[in-house]
A tleap script that builds the chain and sets N, CA, C and O, in Angstrom:
source leaprc.protein.ff14SB
mol = sequence {
  NMET SER GLN GLU GLU GLU GLU GLU MET PRO
  LYS LYS THR SER PHE TRP GLN ARG PHE ARG
  THR ARG ASN GLN ASP LYS THR GLN THR GLU
  VAL VAL SER ILE ARG SER LEU PHE ARG TYR
  ALA ASN THR THR GLU LEU PHE TYR LEU VAL
  LEU GLY THR ILE ALA SER ILE ALA PHE GLY
  ILE CYS LEU PRO LEU ALA LEU ILE LEU PHE
  GLY ASP THR ALA ASP SER PHE ILE ASP ARG
  ALA VAL ASN LEU CYS SER LEU ASN PHE THR
  SER LEU THR GLN GLN TYR CYS PRO SER ASN
  VAL THR LEU THR SER ILE ASN PHE TYR THR
  LYS ILE SER TYR LYS TYR PHE LEU LYS TYR
  SER MET CLYS
}
set mol.1.N position { -46.169 50.103 -93.499 }
set mol.1.CA position { -45.771 50.014 -92.145 }
set mol.1.C position { -44.804 51.042 -91.792 }
set mol.1.O position { -43.963 51.423 -92.606 }
set mol.2.N position { -44.897 51.543 -90.519 }
set mol.2.CA position { -43.898 52.584 -90.173 }
set mol.2.C position { -42.594 52.082 -89.624 }
set mol.2.O position { -42.475 50.863 -89.495 }
set mol.3.N position { -41.707 52.785 -89.320 }
set mol.3.CA position { -40.407 52.317 -88.984 }
set mol.3.C position { -40.496 51.723 -87.518 }
set mol.3.O position { -39.914 50.688 -87.195 }
set mol.4.N position { -41.233 52.432 -86.715 }
set mol.4.CA position { -41.428 51.752 -85.336 }
set mol.4.C position { -41.983 50.486 -85.317 }
set mol.4.O position { -41.565 49.645 -84.521 }
set mol.5.N position { -43.025 50.208 -86.231 }
set mol.5.CA position { -43.611 48.853 -86.273 }
set mol.5.C position { -42.585 47.782 -86.823 }
set mol.5.O position { -42.676 46.588 -86.536 }
set mol.6.N position { -41.734 48.237 -87.529 }
set mol.6.CA position { -40.766 47.302 -88.086 }
set mol.6.C position { -39.793 46.861 -86.992 }
set mol.6.O position { -39.422 45.698 -86.836 }
set mol.7.N position { -39.431 47.864 -86.279 }
set mol.7.CA position { -38.580 47.549 -85.048 }
set mol.7.C position { -39.080 46.743 -84.110 }
set mol.7.O position { -38.351 45.958 -83.503 }
set mol.8.N position { -40.439 46.845 -83.873 }
set mol.8.CA position { -40.999 45.980 -82.747 }
set mol.8.C position { -41.251 44.712 -83.159 }
set mol.8.O position { -41.447 43.876 -82.277 }
set mol.9.N position { -41.295 44.338 -84.425 }
set mol.9.CA position { -41.454 42.971 -84.990 }
set mol.9.C position { -40.106 42.184 -84.941 }
set mol.9.O position { -39.098 42.659 -85.464 }
set mol.10.N position { -40.099 41.049 -84.343 }
set mol.10.CA position { -38.871 40.353 -84.208 }
set mol.10.C position { -38.441 39.895 -85.522 }
set mol.10.O position { -39.258 39.689 -86.420 }
set mol.11.N position { -37.213 39.731 -85.665 }
set mol.11.CA position { -36.528 39.278 -86.957 }
set mol.11.C position { -36.685 37.726 -87.065 }
set mol.11.O position { -36.622 37.000 -86.073 }
set mol.12.N position { -36.900 37.249 -88.380 }
set mol.12.CA position { -37.084 35.946 -88.458 }
set mol.12.C position { -35.782 35.289 -88.527 }
set mol.12.O position { -34.929 35.619 -89.350 }
set mol.13.N position { -35.607 34.246 -87.561 }
set mol.13.CA position { -34.315 33.401 -87.569 }
set mol.13.C position { -34.701 32.004 -87.658 }
set mol.13.O position { -35.786 31.545 -87.302 }
set mol.14.N position { -33.560 31.256 -88.247 }
set mol.14.CA position { -33.910 29.876 -88.252 }
set mol.14.C position { -33.693 29.245 -86.870 }
set mol.14.O position { -33.134 29.876 -85.973 }
set mol.15.N position { -34.135 28.011 -86.711 }
set mol.15.CA position { -34.067 27.292 -85.400 }
set mol.15.C position { -32.683 27.211 -84.847 }
set mol.15.O position { -32.530 27.339 -83.632 }
set mol.16.N position { -31.599 26.998 -85.683 }
set mol.16.CA position { -30.259 26.869 -85.147 }
set mol.16.C position { -29.617 28.233 -84.912 }
set mol.16.O position { -28.703 28.343 -84.096 }
set mol.17.N position { -30.062 29.244 -85.588 }
set mol.17.CA position { -29.739 30.610 -85.267 }
set mol.17.C position { -30.009 31.098 -83.857 }
set mol.17.O position { -29.278 31.879 -83.247 }
set mol.18.N position { -31.124 30.563 -83.402 }
set mol.18.CA position { -31.627 31.038 -82.058 }
set mol.18.C position { -30.594 30.579 -80.983 }
set mol.18.O position { -30.399 31.277 -79.988 }
set mol.19.N position { -29.964 29.458 -81.176 }
set mol.19.CA position { -28.987 29.130 -80.018 }
set mol.19.C position { -27.560 29.456 -80.249 }
set mol.19.O position { -26.674 29.155 -79.450 }
set mol.20.N position { -27.348 30.133 -81.464 }
set mol.20.CA position { -25.965 30.597 -81.578 }
set mol.20.C position { -25.796 31.762 -80.756 }
set mol.20.O position { -26.704 32.582 -80.615 }
set mol.21.N position { -24.546 31.882 -80.147 }
set mol.21.CA position { -24.324 33.078 -79.283 }
set mol.21.C position { -23.405 33.985 -80.004 }
set mol.21.O position { -22.499 33.565 -80.725 }
set mol.22.N position { -23.657 35.253 -79.794 }
set mol.22.CA position { -22.764 36.372 -80.429 }
set mol.22.C position { -21.598 36.733 -79.544 }
set mol.22.O position { -21.718 36.551 -78.332 }
set mol.23.N position { -20.465 37.235 -80.045 }
set mol.23.CA position { -19.350 37.620 -79.334 }
set mol.23.C position { -19.676 38.679 -78.266 }
set mol.23.O position { -19.259 38.603 -77.110 }
set mol.24.N position { -20.401 39.610 -78.705 }
set mol.24.CA position { -20.912 40.675 -77.717 }
set mol.24.C position { -21.712 40.321 -76.670 }
set mol.24.O position { -21.795 41.060 -75.689 }
set mol.25.N position { -22.448 39.059 -76.759 }
set mol.25.CA position { -23.323 38.618 -75.719 }
set mol.25.C position { -22.589 37.882 -74.726 }
set mol.25.O position { -23.059 37.784 -73.593 }
set mol.26.N position { -21.444 37.333 -75.039 }
set mol.26.CA position { -20.563 36.576 -74.063 }
set mol.26.C position { -19.938 37.512 -72.975 }
set mol.26.O position { -19.439 38.597 -73.274 }
set mol.27.N position { -19.990 37.065 -71.788 }
set mol.27.CA position { -19.355 37.808 -70.773 }
set mol.27.C position { -18.168 36.904 -70.321 }
set mol.27.O position { -18.358 35.689 -70.268 }
set mol.28.N position { -17.000 37.408 -70.006 }
set mol.28.CA position { -15.873 36.787 -69.657 }
set mol.28.C position { -15.982 36.299 -68.169 }
set mol.28.O position { -16.131 37.120 -67.265 }
set mol.29.N position { -15.908 34.970 -67.932 }
set mol.29.CA position { -15.901 34.576 -66.528 }
set mol.29.C position { -14.543 34.605 -65.902 }
set mol.29.O position { -13.547 34.384 -66.590 }
set mol.30.N position { -14.470 34.850 -64.713 }
set mol.30.CA position { -13.180 34.889 -63.942 }
set mol.30.C position { -12.785 33.418 -63.513 }
set mol.30.O position { -13.629 32.646 -63.058 }
set mol.31.N position { -11.564 33.101 -63.669 }
set mol.31.CA position { -10.968 31.845 -63.356 }
set mol.31.C position { -10.616 31.946 -61.820 }
set mol.31.O position { -9.898 32.847 -61.386 }
set mol.32.N position { -11.158 30.982 -61.044 }
set mol.32.CA position { -10.790 30.988 -59.639 }
set mol.32.C position { -9.919 29.720 -59.337 }
set mol.32.O position { -9.961 28.728 -60.065 }
set mol.33.N position { -9.219 29.797 -58.352 }
set mol.33.CA position { -8.409 28.721 -57.990 }
set mol.33.C position { -9.019 27.893 -57.007 }
set mol.33.O position { -9.950 28.382 -56.367 }
set mol.34.N position { -8.656 26.720 -56.772 }
set mol.34.CA position { -9.207 25.655 -55.812 }
set mol.34.C position { -9.168 26.274 -54.342 }
set mol.34.O position { -10.125 26.127 -53.582 }
set mol.35.N position { -8.092 26.926 -54.000 }
set mol.35.CA position { -7.990 27.526 -52.638 }
set mol.35.C position { -9.019 28.512 -52.437 }
set mol.35.O position { -9.662 28.464 -51.388 }
set mol.36.N position { -9.285 29.470 -53.365 }
set mol.36.CA position { -10.407 30.493 -53.344 }
set mol.36.C position { -11.670 30.000 -53.398 }
set mol.36.O position { -12.585 30.623 -52.861 }
set mol.37.N position { -11.886 28.828 -54.047 }
set mol.37.CA position { -13.177 28.309 -54.279 }
set mol.37.C position { -13.663 27.717 -52.825 }
set mol.37.O position { -14.834 27.832 -52.464 }
set mol.38.N position { -12.690 27.094 -52.048 }
set mol.38.CA position { -13.165 26.555 -50.791 }
set mol.38.C position { -12.622 27.447 -49.606 }
set mol.38.O position { -12.286 26.903 -48.554 }
set mol.39.N position { -12.539 28.761 -49.766 }
set mol.39.CA position { -11.944 29.630 -48.774 }
set mol.39.C position { -12.904 29.701 -47.522 }
set mol.39.O position { -12.482 29.880 -46.380 }
set mol.40.N position { -14.215 29.546 -47.841 }
set mol.40.CA position { -15.055 29.668 -46.592 }
set mol.40.C position { -15.411 28.279 -45.959 }
set mol.40.O position { -16.093 28.260 -44.935 }
set mol.41.N position { -15.018 27.239 -46.475 }
set mol.41.CA position { -15.121 25.967 -45.903 }
set mol.41.C position { -14.315 25.747 -44.640 }
set mol.41.O position { -13.127 26.069 -44.600 }
set mol.42.N position { -14.952 25.195 -43.593 }
set mol.42.CA position { -14.208 24.861 -42.471 }
set mol.42.C position { -13.691 23.518 -42.487 }
set mol.42.O position { -13.928 22.729 -43.402 }
set mol.43.N position { -12.914 23.225 -41.377 }
set mol.43.CA position { -12.206 21.889 -41.408 }
set mol.43.C position { -13.152 20.577 -41.361 }
set mol.43.O position { -12.741 19.525 -41.852 }
set mol.44.N position { -14.314 20.654 -40.813 }
set mol.44.CA position { -15.307 19.647 -40.942 }
set mol.44.C position { -15.694 19.269 -42.357 }
set mol.44.O position { -15.717 18.127 -42.815 }
set mol.45.N position { -16.034 20.549 -43.065 }
set mol.45.CA position { -16.470 20.413 -44.370 }
set mol.45.C position { -15.300 19.863 -45.444 }
set mol.45.O position { -15.530 19.066 -46.354 }
set mol.46.N position { -14.164 20.387 -45.177 }
set mol.46.CA position { -12.937 19.833 -45.891 }
set mol.46.C position { -12.713 18.363 -45.636 }
set mol.46.O position { -12.361 17.615 -46.549 }
set mol.47.N position { -12.912 17.945 -44.411 }
set mol.47.CA position { -12.723 16.521 -44.043 }
set mol.47.C position { -13.784 15.718 -44.824 }
set mol.47.O position { -13.455 14.777 -45.547 }
set mol.48.N position { -15.138 16.133 -44.656 }
set mol.48.CA position { -16.155 15.376 -45.546 }
set mol.48.C position { -15.761 15.412 -47.066 }
set mol.48.O position { -16.022 14.398 -47.713 }
set mol.49.N position { -15.212 16.379 -47.651 }
set mol.49.CA position { -14.894 16.562 -48.956 }
set mol.49.C position { -13.840 15.356 -49.315 }
set mol.49.O position { -14.067 14.598 -50.257 }
set mol.50.N position { -12.780 15.248 -48.570 }
set mol.50.CA position { -11.742 14.313 -48.692 }
set mol.50.C position { -12.305 12.932 -48.419 }
set mol.50.O position { -11.933 12.004 -49.137 }
set mol.51.N position { -13.138 12.730 -47.477 }
set mol.51.CA position { -13.696 11.423 -47.246 }
set mol.51.C position { -14.460 10.999 -48.348 }
set mol.51.O position { -14.363 9.864 -48.813 }
set mol.52.N position { -15.307 11.967 -48.837 }
set mol.52.CA position { -16.194 11.573 -50.109 }
set mol.52.C position { -15.377 11.294 -51.281 }
set mol.52.O position { -15.818 10.502 -52.114 }
set mol.53.N position { -14.236 11.847 -51.451 }
set mol.53.CA position { -13.433 11.629 -52.653 }
set mol.53.C position { -12.845 10.215 -52.408 }
set mol.53.O position { -12.959 9.341 -53.267 }
set mol.54.N position { -12.261 10.014 -51.313 }
set mol.54.CA position { -11.642 8.658 -51.053 }
set mol.54.C position { -12.651 7.507 -51.245 }
set mol.54.O position { -12.399 6.412 -51.749 }
set mol.55.N position { -13.842 7.936 -50.756 }
set mol.55.CA position { -15.016 6.709 -50.829 }
set mol.55.C position { -15.477 6.531 -52.365 }
set mol.55.O position { -15.879 5.464 -52.829 }
set mol.56.N position { -15.363 7.677 -53.045 }
set mol.56.CA position { -15.939 7.439 -54.493 }
set mol.56.C position { -14.713 6.695 -55.284 }
set mol.56.O position { -14.980 5.939 -56.218 }
set mol.57.N position { -13.413 6.924 -54.894 }
set mol.57.CA position { -12.437 6.172 -55.451 }
set mol.57.C position { -12.455 4.769 -55.148 }
set mol.57.O position { -12.241 3.932 -56.024 }
set mol.58.N position { -12.695 4.472 -53.973 }
set mol.58.CA position { -12.870 3.102 -53.494 }
set mol.58.C position { -14.040 2.429 -54.109 }
set mol.58.O position { -13.857 1.272 -54.489 }
set mol.59.N position { -15.249 2.979 -54.276 }
set mol.59.CA position { -16.316 2.510 -54.959 }
set mol.59.C position { -16.021 2.288 -56.403 }
set mol.59.O position { -16.459 1.268 -56.936 }
set mol.60.N position { -15.310 3.158 -57.092 }
set mol.60.CA position { -15.016 2.999 -58.498 }
set mol.60.C position { -14.027 1.864 -58.686 }
set mol.60.O position { -14.017 1.316 -59.788 }
set mol.61.N position { -13.178 1.436 -57.725 }
set mol.61.CA position { -12.371 0.229 -57.822 }
set mol.61.C position { -13.164 -0.910 -57.560 }
set mol.61.O position { -12.979 -1.901 -58.266 }
set mol.62.N position { -14.101 -0.942 -56.578 }
set mol.62.CA position { -14.761 -2.132 -56.010 }
set mol.62.C position { -15.866 -2.487 -56.929 }
set mol.62.O position { -16.236 -3.661 -56.891 }
set mol.63.N position { -16.451 -1.687 -57.739 }
set mol.63.CA position { -17.644 -1.871 -58.538 }
set mol.63.C position { -17.317 -2.965 -59.681 }
set mol.63.O position { -18.095 -3.903 -59.857 }
set mol.64.N position { -16.198 -2.826 -60.414 }
set mol.64.CA position { -15.762 -3.811 -61.352 }
set mol.64.C position { -15.401 -5.228 -60.753 }
set mol.64.O position { -15.650 -6.275 -61.350 }
set mol.65.N position { -14.792 -5.162 -59.518 }
set mol.65.CA position { -14.519 -6.428 -58.861 }
set mol.65.C position { -15.870 -7.146 -58.389 }
set mol.65.O position { -16.027 -8.365 -58.464 }
set mol.66.N position { -16.774 -6.304 -57.922 }
set mol.66.CA position { -18.138 -6.837 -57.555 }
set mol.66.C position { -18.874 -7.477 -58.913 }
set mol.66.O position { -19.566 -8.492 -58.834 }
set mol.67.N position { -18.668 -6.840 -60.034 }
set mol.67.CA position { -19.407 -7.426 -61.248 }
set mol.67.C position { -18.689 -8.733 -61.604 }
set mol.67.O position { -19.333 -9.660 -62.097 }
set mol.68.N position { -17.379 -8.835 -61.370 }
set mol.68.CA position { -16.706 -10.069 -61.826 }
set mol.68.C position { -17.106 -11.116 -60.799 }
set mol.68.O position { -17.367 -12.234 -61.241 }
set mol.69.N position { -17.187 -10.922 -59.562 }
set mol.69.CA position { -17.621 -11.854 -58.554 }
set mol.69.C position { -19.109 -12.286 -58.925 }
set mol.69.O position { -19.444 -13.470 -58.952 }
set mol.70.N position { -19.985 -11.221 -59.212 }
set mol.70.CA position { -21.396 -11.656 -59.552 }
set mol.70.C position { -21.409 -12.468 -60.748 }
set mol.70.O position { -22.184 -13.425 -60.741 }
set mol.71.N position { -20.646 -12.253 -61.851 }
set mol.71.CA position { -20.581 -12.868 -63.035 }
set mol.71.C position { -20.187 -14.385 -62.755 }
set mol.71.O position { -20.810 -15.328 -63.242 }
set mol.72.N position { -19.161 -14.507 -61.974 }
set mol.72.CA position { -18.776 -15.922 -61.584 }
set mol.72.C position { -19.771 -16.713 -60.848 }
set mol.72.O position { -19.891 -17.917 -61.073 }
set mol.73.N position { -20.546 -16.054 -59.915 }
set mol.73.CA position { -21.586 -16.703 -59.221 }
set mol.73.C position { -22.704 -17.002 -60.154 }
set mol.73.O position { -23.297 -18.073 -60.022 }
set mol.74.N position { -23.044 -16.179 -61.068 }
set mol.74.CA position { -24.186 -16.532 -62.027 }
set mol.74.C position { -23.629 -17.634 -62.980 }
set mol.74.O position { -24.438 -18.463 -63.397 }
set mol.75.N position { -22.371 -17.719 -63.350 }
set mol.75.CA position { -21.915 -18.778 -64.134 }
set mol.75.C position { -21.865 -20.113 -63.398 }
set mol.75.O position { -21.901 -21.170 -64.027 }
set mol.76.N position { -21.785 -20.073 -62.119 }
set mol.76.CA position { -21.741 -21.410 -61.327 }
set mol.76.C position { -23.192 -21.993 -61.380 }
set mol.76.O position { -23.382 -23.209 -61.396 }
set mol.77.N position { -24.172 -21.108 -61.407 }
set mol.77.CA position { -25.460 -21.701 -61.526 }
set mol.77.C position { -25.807 -22.192 -62.934 }
set mol.77.O position { -26.596 -23.122 -63.104 }
set mol.78.N position { -25.204 -21.550 -63.935 }
set mol.78.CA position { -25.565 -21.968 -65.361 }
set mol.78.C position { -24.704 -23.180 -65.767 }
set mol.78.O position { -25.090 -23.911 -66.679 }
set mol.79.N position { -23.574 -23.408 -65.133 }
set mol.79.CA position { -22.670 -24.522 -65.523 }
set mol.79.C position { -23.271 -25.753 -64.881 }
set mol.79.O position { -22.840 -26.810 -65.342 }
set mol.80.N position { -24.168 -25.849 -63.924 }
set mol.80.CA position { -24.693 -27.028 -63.490 }
set mol.80.C position { -25.355 -27.792 -64.567 }
set mol.80.O position { -25.221 -29.016 -64.533 }
set mol.81.N position { -26.069 -27.245 -65.546 }
set mol.81.CA position { -26.669 -27.866 -66.624 }
set mol.81.C position { -25.596 -28.579 -67.436 }
set mol.81.O position { -25.768 -29.739 -67.809 }
set mol.82.N position { -24.476 -27.884 -67.715 }
set mol.82.CA position { -23.407 -28.403 -68.469 }
set mol.82.C position { -22.867 -29.593 -67.827 }
set mol.82.O position { -22.616 -30.584 -68.513 }
set mol.83.N position { -22.664 -29.580 -66.558 }
set mol.83.CA position { -21.865 -30.719 -65.791 }
set mol.83.C position { -22.918 -31.902 -65.816 }
set mol.83.O position { -22.538 -33.073 -65.848 }
set mol.84.N position { -24.097 -31.591 -65.803 }
set mol.84.CA position { -25.183 -32.705 -65.851 }
set mol.84.C position { -24.976 -33.711 -67.087 }
set mol.84.O position { -25.084 -34.932 -66.973 }
set mol.85.N position { -24.689 -33.098 -68.187 }
set mol.85.CA position { -24.474 -33.823 -69.372 }
set mol.85.C position { -23.223 -34.653 -69.320 }
set mol.85.O position { -23.206 -35.753 -69.874 }
set mol.86.N position { -22.186 -34.190 -68.691 }
set mol.86.CA position { -20.978 -34.850 -68.566 }
set mol.86.C position { -20.807 -35.963 -67.338 }
set mol.86.O position { -19.748 -36.557 -67.138 }
set mol.87.N position { -21.850 -36.126 -66.657 }
set mol.87.CA position { -21.760 -37.065 -65.606 }
set mol.87.C position { -21.756 -38.576 -66.105 }
set mol.87.O position { -22.262 -38.864 -67.190 }
set mol.88.N position { -21.253 -39.399 -65.397 }
set mol.88.CA position { -21.121 -40.814 -65.502 }
set mol.88.C position { -22.211 -41.388 -64.677 }
set mol.88.O position { -22.001 -41.682 -63.500 }
set mol.89.N position { -23.346 -41.559 -65.230 }
set mol.89.CA position { -24.493 -42.035 -64.648 }
set mol.89.C position { -24.366 -43.510 -64.203 }
set mol.89.O position { -25.009 -43.921 -63.238 }
set mol.90.N position { -23.625 -44.216 -64.835 }
set mol.90.CA position { -23.428 -45.637 -64.396 }
set mol.90.C position { -22.740 -45.794 -63.112 }
set mol.90.O position { -23.115 -46.669 -62.331 }
set mol.91.N position { -21.675 -44.943 -62.807 }
set mol.91.CA position { -20.961 -45.106 -61.598 }
set mol.91.C position { -22.037 -44.421 -60.475 }
set mol.91.O position { -22.165 -44.934 -59.364 }
set mol.92.N position { -22.701 -43.362 -60.826 }
set mol.92.CA position { -23.515 -42.673 -59.849 }
set mol.92.C position { -24.684 -43.743 -59.485 }
set mol.92.O position { -25.111 -43.799 -58.332 }
set mol.93.N position { -25.176 -44.573 -60.491 }
set mol.93.CA position { -26.209 -45.486 -60.114 }
set mol.93.C position { -25.685 -46.505 -59.156 }
set mol.93.O position { -26.331 -46.764 -58.141 }
set mol.94.N position { -24.550 -47.099 -59.418 }
set mol.94.CA position { -23.960 -48.080 -58.643 }
set mol.94.C position { -23.833 -47.540 -57.228 }
set mol.94.O position { -24.106 -48.254 -56.263 }
set mol.95.N position { -23.399 -46.223 -57.092 }
set mol.95.CA position { -23.129 -45.763 -55.848 }
set mol.95.C position { -24.296 -45.275 -54.949 }
set mol.95.O position { -24.245 -45.368 -53.722 }
set mol.96.N position { -25.354 -44.747 -55.623 }
set mol.96.CA position { -26.521 -44.243 -54.801 }
set mol.96.C position { -27.767 -44.917 -55.006 }
set mol.96.O position { -28.688 -44.679 -54.224 }
set mol.97.N position { -27.942 -45.801 -56.039 }
set mol.97.CA position { -29.219 -46.246 -56.362 }
set mol.97.C position { -29.334 -47.694 -56.103 }
set mol.97.O position { -28.284 -48.334 -56.158 }
set mol.98.N position { -30.491 -48.357 -55.813 }
set mol.98.CA position { -30.569 -49.849 -55.796 }
set mol.98.C position { -30.423 -50.365 -57.160 }
set mol.98.O position { -30.305 -49.553 -58.079 }
set mol.99.N position { -30.417 -51.675 -57.405 }
set mol.99.CA position { -30.252 -52.314 -58.543 }
set mol.99.C position { -31.241 -52.106 -59.598 }
set mol.99.O position { -30.886 -52.032 -60.774 }
set mol.100.N position { -32.407 -52.012 -59.259 }
set mol.100.CA position { -33.579 -51.916 -60.095 }
set mol.100.C position { -33.816 -50.453 -60.745 }
set mol.100.O position { -34.673 -50.310 -61.617 }
set mol.101.N position { -33.057 -49.414 -60.309 }
set mol.101.CA position { -33.332 -48.032 -60.859 }
set mol.101.C position { -32.305 -47.794 -61.970 }
set mol.101.O position { -31.117 -48.035 -61.756 }
set mol.102.N position { -32.700 -47.358 -63.070 }
set mol.102.CA position { -31.908 -46.840 -64.274 }
set mol.102.C position { -31.825 -45.293 -63.959 }
set mol.102.O position { -32.837 -44.616 -63.776 }
set mol.103.N position { -30.645 -44.829 -63.913 }
set mol.103.CA position { -30.520 -43.454 -63.802 }
set mol.103.C position { -30.206 -42.734 -65.089 }
set mol.103.O position { -29.205 -43.084 -65.714 }
set mol.104.N position { -30.962 -41.768 -65.539 }
set mol.104.CA position { -30.696 -41.014 -66.615 }
set mol.104.C position { -30.629 -39.510 -66.255 }
set mol.104.O position { -30.882 -39.139 -65.109 }
set mol.105.N position { -30.277 -38.624 -67.261 }
set mol.105.CA position { -30.279 -37.224 -66.995 }
set mol.105.C position { -31.502 -36.629 -66.721 }
set mol.105.O position { -31.507 -35.582 -66.074 }
set mol.106.N position { -32.628 -37.165 -67.139 }
set mol.106.CA position { -33.961 -36.705 -66.861 }
set mol.106.C position { -34.349 -36.860 -65.338 }
set mol.106.O position { -34.759 -35.918 -64.659 }
set mol.107.N position { -34.168 -38.210 -64.851 }
set mol.107.CA position { -34.369 -38.348 -63.431 }
set mol.107.C position { -33.416 -38.325 -62.478 }
set mol.107.O position { -33.679 -38.755 -61.356 }
set mol.108.N position { -32.209 -37.835 -62.775 }
set mol.108.CA position { -31.060 -37.721 -61.870 }
set mol.108.C position { -31.346 -37.055 -60.587 }
set mol.108.O position { -31.226 -37.617 -59.498 }
set mol.109.N position { -31.780 -35.681 -60.775 }
set mol.109.CA position { -31.894 -34.943 -59.471 }
set mol.109.C position { -33.068 -35.465 -58.646 }
set mol.109.O position { -33.095 -35.270 -57.431 }
set mol.110.N position { -33.971 -36.080 -59.239 }
set mol.110.CA position { -35.197 -36.465 -58.588 }
set mol.110.C position { -34.778 -37.750 -57.733 }
set mol.110.O position { -35.207 -37.892 -56.587 }
set mol.111.N position { -33.981 -38.618 -58.291 }
set mol.111.CA position { -33.701 -39.908 -57.560 }
set mol.111.C position { -32.599 -39.717 -56.618 }
set mol.111.O position { -32.571 -40.389 -55.586 }
set mol.112.N position { -31.618 -38.792 -56.904 }
set mol.112.CA position { -30.557 -38.476 -55.979 }
set mol.112.C position { -31.083 -37.760 -54.791 }
set mol.112.O position { -30.579 -37.989 -53.691 }
set mol.113.N position { -32.089 -36.884 -54.926 }
set mol.113.CA position { -32.586 -36.113 -53.817 }
set mol.113.C position { -33.482 -37.199 -52.925 }
set mol.113.O position { -33.423 -37.248 -51.696 }
set mol.114.N position { -34.230 -37.966 -53.657 }
set mol.114.CA position { -34.999 -38.999 -53.048 }
set mol.114.C position { -34.059 -39.830 -52.282 }
set mol.114.O position { -34.356 -40.044 -51.107 }
set mol.115.N position { -32.943 -40.347 -52.764 }
set mol.115.CA position { -32.081 -41.241 -51.973 }
set mol.115.C position { -31.251 -40.468 -50.811 }
set mol.115.O position { -30.910 -41.044 -49.777 }
set mol.116.N position { -30.993 -39.270 -51.050 }
set mol.116.CA position { -30.493 -38.497 -49.785 }
set mol.116.C position { -31.453 -38.291 -48.709 }
set mol.116.O position { -31.064 -38.220 -47.543 }
set mol.117.N position { -32.807 -38.180 -49.057 }
set mol.117.CA position { -33.858 -37.970 -48.163 }
set mol.117.C position { -34.031 -39.243 -47.311 }
set mol.117.O position { -34.142 -39.223 -46.085 }
set mol.118.N position { -34.044 -40.395 -48.104 }
set mol.118.CA position { -34.285 -41.569 -47.333 }
set mol.118.C position { -32.934 -41.939 -46.459 }
set mol.118.O position { -33.028 -42.419 -45.329 }
set mol.119.N position { -31.894 -41.717 -46.984 }
set mol.119.CA position { -30.549 -42.006 -46.304 }
set mol.119.C position { -30.395 -41.293 -44.924 }
set mol.119.O position { -30.020 -41.838 -43.886 }
set mol.120.N position { -30.760 -39.930 -45.089 }
set mol.120.CA position { -30.559 -39.081 -43.812 }
set mol.120.C position { -31.831 -39.078 -42.778 }
set mol.120.O position { -31.768 -38.726 -41.600 }
set mol.121.N position { -32.970 -39.533 -43.448 }
set mol.121.CA position { -34.120 -39.544 -42.449 }
set mol.121.C position { -34.111 -40.869 -41.706 }
set mol.121.O position { -34.712 -40.942 -40.635 }
set mol.122.N position { -33.529 -41.823 -42.156 }
set mol.122.CA position { -33.584 -43.078 -41.477 }
set mol.122.C position { -32.573 -43.129 -40.266 }
set mol.122.O position { -32.667 -44.044 -39.448 }
set mol.123.N position { -31.701 -42.247 -40.158 }
set mol.123.CA position { -30.780 -42.160 -39.092 }
set mol.123.C position { -31.395 -41.795 -37.836 }
set mol.123.O position { -30.707 -41.683 -36.822 }
savepdb mol mol.pdb
quit
């Protein structure tokens, strides 16, 4: 091979060496201030920037509060099954059901809803 052919062939490099940057390839970037960054922005654009910043801060504060509220709401639906196990069915039977009905946790919602339906539909 001639010397020209060797120069045209790319050098073999490993995969990670391809992404490594050399110091001579780096160009120094100039640091700019906030004032010079927004020097061409008019007052309307600056107003929208401030408004967006305030809105994003408010959203960042409200999102955890909304998650807590949603969690409490979801827990209230789940706790209904726990409360069903701790009910005193004897007192509920005496209050809402006729004497020939035995109230258990299985037929509780069916009987109560049926009694409410009869109670309010007869009025």
